[in-house]
DSSP file (Angstrom, degrees, kcal/mol; ACC not computed):
  #  RESIDUE AA STRUCTURE BP1 BP2  ACC     N-H-->O    O-->H-N    N-H-->O    O-->H-N    TCO  KAPPA ALPHA  PHI   PSI    X-CA   Y-CA   Z-CA
    1    1 A M              0   0    0      0, 0.0     2,-0.5     0, 0.0     0, 0.0   0.000 360.0 360.0 360.0 135.4    7.8   -4.2   14.6
    2    2 A V        -     0   0    0      2,-0.0     2,-0.4     0, 0.0     0, 0.0  -0.975 360.0-134.6-119.9 126.3    7.0   -7.8   15.6
    3    3 A A        +     0   0    0     -2,-0.5     0, 0.0     0, 0.0     0, 0.0  -0.657  31.3 175.1 -79.4 130.7    7.0  -10.6   13.0
    4    4 A I        -     0   0    0     -2,-0.4     5,-0.1     2,-0.0    -2,-0.0  -0.940  38.0 -93.3-132.2 155.1    4.0  -12.9   13.4
    5    5 A P    >   -     0   0    0      0, 0.0     3,-1.8     0, 0.0     4,-0.4  -0.419  37.0-120.0 -65.1 143.7    2.8  -15.8   11.3
    6    6 A P  G >  S+     0   0    0      0, 0.0     3,-1.5     0, 0.0     4,-0.5   0.825 109.8  65.7 -54.1 -33.9    0.2  -14.8    8.7
    7    7 A V  G 3  S+     0   0    0      1,-0.3     4,-0.2     2,-0.1     3,-0.1   0.752 106.6  41.8 -65.0 -22.3   -2.4  -17.1   10.2
    8    8 A T  G <> S+     0   0    0     -3,-1.8     4,-2.5     1,-0.1    -1,-0.3   0.350  87.2  98.8-103.3   5.6   -2.5  -14.9   13.3
    9    9 A G  H <> S+     0   0    0     -3,-1.5     4,-2.2    -4,-0.4     5,-0.2   0.905  81.9  47.9 -59.7 -46.1   -2.3  -11.5   11.5
   10   10 A E  H  > S+     0   0    0     -4,-0.5     4,-2.4     2,-0.2    -1,-0.2   0.930 112.7  48.6 -63.5 -44.7   -6.0  -10.8   11.6
   11   11 A L  H  > S+     0   0    0     -4,-0.2     4,-1.3     1,-0.2    -2,-0.2   0.926 111.6  49.4 -61.5 -45.5   -6.3  -11.6   15.3
   12   12 A A  H  <>S+     0   0    0     -4,-2.5     5,-2.6     1,-0.2    -1,-0.2   0.898 110.7  51.3 -60.5 -40.7   -3.2   -9.4   16.1
   13   13 A L  H ><5S+     0   0    0     -4,-2.2     3,-1.3     1,-0.2    -1,-0.2   0.922 110.5  47.5 -61.8 -45.7   -4.7   -6.6   14.1
   14   14 A R  H 3<5S+     0   0    0     -4,-2.4    -1,-0.2     1,-0.3    -2,-0.2   0.697 108.4  56.9 -71.5 -18.6   -8.0   -6.8   16.0
   15   15 A Q  T 3<5S-     0   0    0     -4,-1.3    -1,-0.3    -3,-0.2    -2,-0.2   0.298 134.0 -78.5 -96.6   9.1   -6.2   -6.9   19.3
   16   16 A G  T < 5S+     0   0    0     -3,-1.3    -3,-0.2     1,-0.4    -2,-0.1   0.290  81.7 138.3 119.4 -12.2   -4.4   -3.6   18.7
   17   17 A Q      < -     0   0    0     -5,-2.6    -1,-0.4    -6,-0.2    62,-0.2  -0.453  50.4-137.4 -62.0 140.9   -1.5   -4.2   16.4
   18   18 A E  S    S+     0   0    0      1,-0.1    61,-0.8    -2,-0.1     2,-0.3   0.872  71.3   5.7 -75.9 -38.1   -1.5   -1.3   13.9
   19   19 A V  E     +A   78   0A   0     59,-0.1     2,-0.3    60,-0.1    59,-0.2  -0.953  57.0 173.1-142.8 160.6   -0.8   -3.1   10.6
   20   20 A T  E     -A   77   0A   0     57,-1.1    57,-2.2    -2,-0.3     2,-0.4  -0.960  26.6-123.7-154.5 166.7   -0.4   -6.6    9.2
   21   21 A T  E     +A   76   0A   0     -2,-0.3     2,-0.3    55,-0.2    55,-0.2  -0.967  31.6 170.7-116.5 137.9    0.0   -8.2    5.8
   22   22 A L  E     -A   75   0A   0     53,-1.8    53,-2.0    -2,-0.4     2,-0.3  -0.967   6.7-177.1-140.1 155.3   -2.4  -10.9    4.6
   23   23 A S  E >>  +A   74   0A   0     -2,-0.3     3,-1.0    51,-0.2     4,-1.0  -0.948  47.9   0.2-145.5 167.8   -3.0  -12.6    1.3
   24   24 A G  H 3> S-     0   0    0     49,-0.6     4,-2.4    -2,-0.3     3,-0.2  -0.179 124.6  -7.9  57.9-138.6   -5.3  -15.2   -0.3
   25   25 A V  H 3> S+     0   0    0      1,-0.2     4,-2.6     2,-0.2     5,-0.3   0.827 134.3  58.2 -65.1 -33.2   -8.1  -16.7    1.8
   26   26 A L  H <> S+     0   0    0     -3,-1.0     4,-1.8     2,-0.2    -1,-0.2   0.917 110.6  43.4 -62.8 -42.3   -6.7  -15.0    5.0
   27   27 A R  H  X S+     0   0    0     -4,-1.0     4,-2.4    -3,-0.2     5,-0.2   0.936 114.1  50.3 -65.2 -48.2   -7.1  -11.6    3.4
   28   28 A N  H  X S+     0   0    0     -4,-2.4     4,-2.0     1,-0.2    -2,-0.2   0.914 112.7  45.1 -60.7 -45.4  -10.5  -12.3    1.9
   29   29 A K  H  X S+     0   0    0     -4,-2.6     4,-1.9     2,-0.2    -1,-0.2   0.900 111.7  52.6 -67.1 -40.6  -12.0  -13.6    5.2
   30   30 A A  H  X S+     0   0    0     -4,-1.8     4,-0.7    -5,-0.3    -2,-0.2   0.920 111.7  45.8 -61.6 -44.0  -10.6  -10.7    7.2
   31   31 A L  H >< S+     0   0    0     -4,-2.4     3,-0.7     1,-0.2    -1,-0.2   0.869 109.2  56.0 -67.5 -36.1  -12.1   -8.2    4.9
   32   32 A E  H 3< S+     0   0    0     -4,-2.0    -1,-0.2     1,-0.2    -2,-0.2   0.868 101.6  57.3 -61.7 -36.9  -15.4  -10.0    4.9
   33   33 A R  H 3< S-     0   0    0     -4,-1.9    -1,-0.2     1,-0.1    -2,-0.2   0.702 104.1-150.0 -70.6 -18.9  -15.6   -9.8    8.7
   34   34 A G    <<  +     0   0    0     -3,-0.7    -1,-0.1    -4,-0.7     3,-0.1  -0.063  64.8  93.9  82.3 178.2  -15.3   -6.0    8.4
   35   35 A D  S    S+     0   0    0      1,-0.2     2,-0.3    -4,-0.1    -1,-0.1   0.553  81.8  79.5  68.2  12.8  -13.9   -3.2   10.6
   36   36 A I        -     0   0    0     -5,-0.2     2,-0.3    -6,-0.1    43,-0.2  -0.960  62.0-159.8-137.4 158.9  -10.5   -3.3    8.7
   37   37 A R  E     -B   78   0A   0     41,-2.6    41,-2.9    -2,-0.3     2,-0.3  -0.961  24.5-103.0-140.7 156.9   -9.5   -1.8    5.4
   38   38 A K  E     -B   77   0A   0     -2,-0.3    39,-0.2    39,-0.2     3,-0.1  -0.613  24.5-175.5 -76.2 130.6   -6.9   -2.2    2.7
   39   39 A L  E     -     0   0A   0     37,-3.4     2,-0.3     1,-0.4    -1,-0.2   0.868  65.7 -37.3 -88.3 -50.6   -4.2    0.5    2.8
   40   40 A F  E     -B   76   0A   0     36,-0.8    36,-2.9     4,-0.0    -1,-0.4  -0.975  49.2-132.4-165.9 162.3   -2.4   -0.7   -0.3
   41   41 A A  E >>  -B   75   0A   0     -2,-0.3     4,-1.2    34,-0.2     3,-0.9  -0.839  32.8-112.2-115.8 158.0   -1.4   -3.7   -2.3
   42   42 A D  H 3> S+     0   0    0     32,-2.0     4,-2.9    -2,-0.3     3,-0.4   0.870 120.0  55.5 -57.4 -35.8    2.0   -4.5   -3.8
   43   43 A T  H 3> S+     0   0    0     31,-0.3     4,-1.5     1,-0.2    -1,-0.3   0.775  99.4  60.6 -70.6 -24.5    0.6   -4.1   -7.2
   44   44 A D  H <4 S+     0   0    0     -3,-0.9    -1,-0.2     2,-0.2    -2,-0.2   0.864 116.4  33.0 -64.8 -34.9   -0.7   -0.6   -6.3
   45   45 A L  H  < S+     0   0    0     -4,-1.2    -2,-0.2    -3,-0.4    -1,-0.1   0.870 134.8  21.6 -88.0 -41.6    2.9    0.4   -5.7
   46   46 A F  H  < S-     0   0    0     -4,-2.9    -3,-0.2     1,-0.3    -2,-0.2   0.418  97.8-126.6-114.3  -0.2    4.9   -1.6   -8.2
   47   47 A G     <  -     0   0    0     -4,-1.5     2,-2.0    -5,-0.3    -1,-0.3  -0.366  63.7 -27.3  80.4-167.0    2.4   -2.5  -10.9
   48   48 A N  S    S+     0   0    0     -2,-0.1     2,-0.3    -4,-0.1    -1,-0.1  -0.439  96.9 124.2 -87.0  66.0    1.8   -6.0  -12.1
   49   49 A V        -     0   0    0     -2,-2.0     2,-0.3    -7,-0.1    -3,-0.1  -0.876  64.0-106.0-121.4 156.3    5.2   -7.5  -11.3
   50   50 A T        -     0   0    0     -2,-0.3    -2,-0.0     1,-0.1     3,-0.0  -0.593  14.8-153.9 -81.6 142.6    6.2  -10.4   -9.2
   51   51 A G  S    S+     0   0    0     -2,-0.3     2,-0.3     2,-0.0    -1,-0.1   0.437  77.3  17.4 -92.2  -0.9    7.7   -9.8   -5.8
   52   52 A G  S    S-     0   0    0      2,-0.0     2,-0.3     0, 0.0    -2,-0.1  -0.844  79.3-101.1-152.9-173.3    9.6  -13.1   -5.8
   53   53 A S        -     0   0    0     -2,-0.3     2,-0.5     2,-0.0    -2,-0.0  -0.885  14.0-147.4-122.9 152.4   10.8  -15.9   -8.0
   54   54 A Y        -     0   0    0     -2,-0.3     2,-0.5     2,-0.0    -2,-0.0  -0.977  11.4-162.7-115.7 131.7    9.6  -19.4   -8.7
   55   55 A V        +     0   0    0     -2,-0.5     2,-0.4     2,-0.0    -2,-0.0  -0.967  15.0 174.0-117.5 119.2   12.2  -22.1   -9.4
   56   56 A L        -     0   0    0     -2,-0.5     2,-0.1     4,-0.0    -2,-0.0  -0.955  31.3-117.9-125.8 141.7   10.9  -25.2  -11.1
   57   57 A R     >  -     0   0    0     -2,-0.4     4,-2.2     1,-0.1     3,-0.2  -0.478  26.8-120.1 -72.7 148.9   12.8  -28.2  -12.4
   58   58 A E  H  > S+     0   0    0      1,-0.2     4,-2.5     2,-0.2     5,-0.2   0.868 114.8  55.9 -57.7 -37.7   12.4  -28.9  -16.1
   59   59 A K  H  > S+     0   0    0      2,-0.2     4,-2.9     1,-0.2    -1,-0.2   0.907 106.4  50.1 -62.5 -41.9   10.9  -32.3  -15.4
   60   60 A F  H  > S+     0   0    0      2,-0.2     4,-1.6     1,-0.2    -2,-0.2   0.932 111.2  48.5 -61.3 -46.0    8.2  -30.7  -13.2
   61   61 A I  H  < S+     0   0    0     -4,-2.2    -2,-0.2     1,-0.2    -1,-0.2   0.924 114.5  45.9 -60.6 -44.7    7.4  -28.2  -16.0
   62   62 A K  H >< S+     0   0    0     -4,-2.5     3,-0.9     1,-0.2    -2,-0.2   0.924 114.8  46.6 -64.2 -45.0    7.2  -31.0  -18.6
   63   63 A D  H 3< S+     0   0    0     -4,-2.9    -1,-0.2     1,-0.3    -2,-0.2   0.688 121.6  37.5 -71.8 -18.4    5.1  -33.3  -16.3
   64   64 A N  T ><  +     0   0    0     -4,-1.6     3,-1.8    -3,-0.2    -1,-0.3  -0.210  69.7 141.0-127.0  41.5    2.7  -30.4  -15.4
   65   65 A A  T <  S+     0   0    0     -3,-0.9    -1,-0.1     1,-0.3    -2,-0.1   0.776  74.0  51.3 -59.2 -28.4    2.4  -28.5  -18.7
   66   66 A S  T 3  S+     0   0    0     -3,-0.1    -1,-0.3     2,-0.1     2,-0.1   0.544  86.5 107.9 -88.7  -5.4   -1.3  -27.9  -18.2
   67   67 A A    <   -     0   0    0     -3,-1.8     2,-0.4    -6,-0.2    -3,-0.1  -0.405  58.5-147.5 -71.2 148.0   -0.9  -26.5  -14.7
   68   68 A R        -     0   0    0     -2,-0.1     2,-0.4     2,-0.0    -2,-0.1  -0.952   5.3-137.6-118.3 138.0   -1.3  -22.8  -14.2
   69   69 A M        -     0   0    0     -2,-0.4     2,-0.5     2,-0.0     0, 0.0  -0.768  15.5-154.2 -90.9 137.5    0.5  -20.6  -11.6
   70   70 A Q        -     0   0    0     -2,-0.4     2,-0.4     0, 0.0    -2,-0.0  -0.963   9.5-139.1-115.9 122.9   -1.6  -18.0   -9.8
   71   71 A K        -     0   0    0     -2,-0.5     2,-0.3     1,-0.0   -21,-0.0  -0.649  16.9-138.8 -80.7 130.0    0.0  -14.9   -8.4
   72   72 A E        -     0   0    0     -2,-0.4     2,-0.5   -49,-0.0    -1,-0.0  -0.648   8.6-136.0 -84.9 144.2   -1.2  -13.9   -4.9
   73   73 A K        -     0   0    0     -2,-0.3   -49,-0.6   -31,-0.0     2,-0.5  -0.899  15.6-152.8 -98.3 127.9   -1.7  -10.2   -4.2
   74   74 A F  E     -A   23   0A   0     -2,-0.5   -32,-2.0   -51,-0.1     2,-0.3  -0.857  17.3-175.9 -99.0 133.3   -0.4   -9.2   -0.8
   75   75 A I  E     -AB  22  41A   0    -53,-2.0   -53,-1.8    -2,-0.5     2,-0.5  -0.925  25.3-126.2-129.1 155.1   -2.1   -6.3    0.8
   76   76 A L  E     -AB  21  40A   0    -36,-2.9   -37,-3.4    -2,-0.3   -36,-0.8  -0.870  28.3-156.0 -98.3 129.7   -1.5   -4.2    3.9
   77   77 A L  E     -AB  20  38A   0    -57,-2.2   -57,-1.1    -2,-0.5     2,-0.4  -0.809   4.6-159.0-110.0 149.2   -4.6   -4.0    6.2
   78   78 A W  E      AB  19  37A   0    -41,-2.9   -41,-2.6    -2,-0.3   -59,-0.1  -0.978 360.0 360.0-128.7 138.0   -5.4   -1.3    8.8
   79   79 A H              0   0    0    -61,-0.8   -60,-0.1    -2,-0.4    -1,-0.1   0.370 360.0 360.0-106.4 360.0   -7.8   -1.5   11.7
């Protein structure tokens, strides 16, 4: 297994790497281009739980009370 930056995941996949993980716009664009498919998402395995933690200062929370956090779904793609 070779660790690569997410931004090069799609290219590595198309050049012969067997699997990669992508999320957000990188995932969406890769799937739009076709010839790859989703194997599974973290939520498929673990349900609607967070895979990590967010640590925010109380001042940030107070100053940004109207802000909304959006959870990214990470998926494994196969070529």
